[in-house]
C-alpha positions in Angstrom: 27.1 -53.6 81.8 28.3 -57.3 82.1 29.9 -57.1 78.5 31.7 -53.9 79.7 32.7 -55.6 83.2 34.3 -58.2 81.2 36.1 -56.0 79.4 37.6 -53.8 81.9 37.0 -55.1 85.1 36.7 -51.8 87.6 33.7 -50.4 85.3 31.6 -51.0 88.5 33.3 -47.9 90.2 31.4 -45.7 87.3 28.3 -47.3 88.2 28.3 -47.0 91.7 29.7 -43.5 91.8 26.7 -42.5 89.2 24.3 -44.3 91.8 25.4 -42.9 94.7 25.9 -39.0 93.4 22.3 -39.4 91.2 20.8 -40.9 94.6 22.2 -37.6 96.9 21.1 -35.0 94.6 17.9 -36.9 94.3 17.4 -36.6 98.5 18.5 -33.1 98.6 16.1 -32.0 95.9 13.5 -33.6 98.0 14.6 -32.0 101.0 14.8 -28.5 99.9 11.4 -28.6 98.7 9.8 -29.5 101.4 12.2 -27.2 103.8 11.2 -24.1 102.0 7.4 -25.3 102.0 7.8 -25.3 105.6 9.3 -22.3 106.1 7.4 -20.5 103.6 4.2 -21.4 105.3 5.9 -20.3 108.9 6.5 -17.2 107.2 2.8 -16.9 106.4 1.5 -17.9 109.5 4.1 -15.4 111.2 2.6 -12.6 108.6 -0.9 -13.2 110.0 -0.1 -12.8 113.4 1.8 -9.3 113.0 -1.5 -8.4 110.9 -3.7 -9.2 114.0 -1.3 -7.2 116.4 -1.4 -4.1 114.5 -5.0 -4.2 114.0 -5.8 -4.9 117.6 -2.9 -1.7 118.2 -5.1 0.5 116.3 -8.6 -0.8 117.6 -6.8 0.0 121.2 -5.4 3.6 120.2 -8.7 4.5 118.8 -10.2 3.2 122.0 -7.9 5.5 124.2 -8.4 8.5 122.0 -12.1 7.9 122.3 -12.0 7.7 125.9 -10.1 11.3 126.2 
């Protein structure tokens, strides 16, 4: 890098841009993975709760039909 700097004085702009762009991409990928896992686990929890509520409704309907 230093040899290039001696010949092309503005070559530091390329390296800084490359470092910033790469950092931006990697941080966004990491954030995407974390948010995807968070949303996925939330959906699973909601699905399990919905299944439990549906089971409770079926149980209550069965109890009501037995009482009549």
